[in-house]
C-alpha positions, 0 to 999 in steps of 0.5 A, a space after each residue: 393114859 389119859 381117858 376122854 369121857 362121852 362129852 369131849 368125844 361130842 365135842 370133838 366129833 361135832 367141830 368135825 363135823 359142823 354138827 349140832 352136840 345135841 345132833 352127834 350125842 344122839 347118834 352116839 347114844 343110837 349107835 351105843 344102844 344097836 351095840 346093846 341091842 345086838 349083844 342081848 340077842 346074840 349077835 356080833 357087830 363088827 365096824 370096818 376099820 375101827 374094830 368087832 363087838 361081840 360076844 363071850 360065855 363065861 363058865 361059872 367058877 370056883 374062886 379065892 377071895 384073897 382078904 379073906 381066903 373064903 371061897 366065892 362061886 361066879 356065876 356063868 356071864 356074857 361079857 361083851 368084848 371088843 378086838 381092835 382092827 388093824 388099821 386102830 393099832 398105833 404103833 409105837 417106837 
């Protein structure tokens, strides 16, 4: 599977909507910034037909580093998770 860069997305969207690449990039950046702001506030972002972004708290835990065998503590943190909507699921046969 090949990954697509943000610039490739901007190029594709600008072609579909006949908008300038600068305007499309501004919209994408605003979308990403809005998700970040909601994440900082602990809110979920639901985009119907696409998916849901939500914060998930992880507890602190102790792990063993395989290469050294030393114990290491991983601090508690909040992760950003994404779950796709059913409309985005692609089934291969």
